[in-house]
N, C-alpha and C positions, 0 to 999 in steps of 0.2 A: 641895427645897421642893415645896409642892404644886402651886404655878405652874409651877415647871421639869418636874414630872414630866408634868404635864398636856400641855404644850407639846410635850414630846417623843414621848409616848404616844399622845395623842388621833387625831392624823393616821393613825398606824399601825391604830388601830382602826377608824378611818372608812374605810379601804381596803377593808372588808367582804369579806375573804378568809378570815374565822374562822368564819363561818357563825354560829350561834347562840351567844353567849358571855357571860360575865360575868368582871369584872376588878377585882383589888385590889391596891394597893401599900402595904406598911406600911414605915414606918422601923423597923428592929429594935431600935434603941438607946433610942428614945422612945416606940414604938408608935403613933405618930402616924400616921393615915391619910393617905397623901398622893395617892390616886387611888381612887376607888369607883364601878364602873360596874355597877349591879345585882349588887352583891356577895351580897346577902342573897337573891337568886334560887337555888332549888334547881337544880342541873345534872346532867347525867350526866358522871362524871369521865373524862377521856382521861389522858394521858401523866404528870399529876401521881400517879396511882395506883401509879406505878413507885416511888415513894417507900415507898409502904406494902409492895409487893411486896418492895424491896430491905430494908427492916427485918424482914419476916418471914423472908426466907431466910437472912439472917446472923444471927437468933436460933435457928431450927429446925437449920440445918445448921453444920457445923465450917467456918469461913472459910477453913480451910487445905486442905479437901478438893479433890479434883479428880475429874472425871466420866468413868468410863472406857468406852472402846468395845472390847469383846474380840472374839476369832474362837477358836471351839472347834472341836475336831475329834473324831468319833466315827466309826470305821470310814473311809468315803470321803466321810462328809458334815460339811461345814464350816458353822457356825452363827456368823453376825456379830450380836452382843447388843448392843443400843442402850442407853446408858447415860445419855441424856438430853443430851447434849453437842451444843448447837445451834450450836457454833463450828468442828465439824468440818469441814475442809476437803480438797478433791482433793489439793492439793500446796501445799508451804510456799511462803508468800509473804514478800518481804522486809519485815521490820518488824513481822510480826505473828506473834504466839504462839498457835499452834493445833495441835490433833491433825491428822493427816492420813491419808488412806486409803492413800496412796502408801507410808507408814512400814508402816500395817497389810500391806498387800501382801508389802512387802519380807520381813516377819518370817514371814508364811505360807509364802513361797517358800523361806526357809531350814528351816522346821521340818516341812514336809509332803513326805514322800517320794513319794507316790500321783502318778501322771500326770493323772488324771481325777477330780474330785471333784464332788458336788452342791454347791450354795450356798443355805443358807436364812438368812432374816432373822426375827430374835427382838425385836419392839418391844413386849413384853408388860409393860416396866416401867410405862409409862403406860397407864391405863385411862380409859374415858369419851370423850366427844364430841372430835373434833379441831378443831372451831371452837367457840367459847364461845357461851353464850346471847347473842343479840343481834348476833353478828357477822354481816354480810352473807356470803352464800356466794360473792360476787365479791372478797372480801377478798384470797385468795391469787392469783387471776389479776391482781388490781390492783396485788399487791406490796406490800400493808398488813403482811401476815405469812404464814408458812408454817402449813399443817394442823399442830397439836400432836403430834407423834410422838415416841417415845424414840430414834429413829435417824434423822439426815438429814446431808446434806452441802451444803456452800455454802448453807444455810439453806434448802435445798428449791428453789432456784432453778433455771429450767428450763435455764440454762446459768450458768456462772461470770460474774458482772458484770451479768447479766440482771435485771429486776425482777420480773417474773412468777414465781409459785411453782407446783411441780407438784402434783397432787391426792394424791399418794402418797409423801411422802418417804423413807419406810423403803425401799419397793421401789426407789425412784431410787438411792439409797445402795448397795444390795446390786448394782445393775445395773452401778454404776460400780466398785465394787470387783471383780466379775466381769471388768470389761473390763481392768482392772490386772493381775489374775491372768494371764488369757489373754496378755497382754504379756510376762509372765515365763515363759511357756511351759507354764502349767499349763491344762488342759483342763476347762471349767466346763460340765458336761451339763445343768444345771437350775437356775434362780433361782426360789425360791417362798418364801412364808411358811412360818414353822414355830416350833417351841419348842426352845431347847436341850435337848439329852437328858442325863440322869443319866449321871455317869461319863465325860463328855467331857474332852478335854484342852485347856488352853489354848495356842494356838500364836500368837497374836498381842494385842498390848494397846497401846493407845494412851491418853493421858489429857488432858484438857482443861486450860487454865489453872484457877488456884485459883478456888473461888466468891467470894472477895474479890474477884479481878480480874474474874470476869464480872459481879458485881453494879456494879463502877465501869464497866465498859463500858456495861451497859444504862443506867445514868443519864447517862454522858457522851453517850453517842450516841442517845438516847432509842430504845433497840433494842428493838423488839417481840417478835423471837425470843428 
């Protein structure tokens, strides 16, 4: 009922934790408006825009597709190529489906005979600014969202479990991979930005959960990355 909704919701709105806001509650069965707080006033959309993002992703992309992060080898240069997987992690965590850099490092160890390599990262899949228009420059440091790059690990967090994000997630992911390769006995002489060379051989591949699962995670957790 309108009275019940207003009694339950109004104290939350008056707590003044939402900043500038509008609110509307509608009964989907009857289309009766149960609560209207400045609902007709234009606002800058926040997380509800994820519904449109989800619809676009599921329309444009194959819901069963997975996003691959691959490592290529040419001569003694390894190139880790970002595929846009924002759920890539350092290692597998219980109960979490995700591609891991540990798995990628294991594959490289098995498939690369050289003792010393250069490692470059290719983030060219994504172009344009890493922060959207209107995003404060403080967003990554505040933990709101990572800079948008095609390669990142643990959502670009400065360390697993932290809120703050690094300013260059692609470089960080390559550095983490380099550390994992060194633990496996492979000397990494240099880490830098580059482009995957023509004729390179794939020596490692990990894949994200499906687009369908990524969209569900985004909506369930209101996940910005």
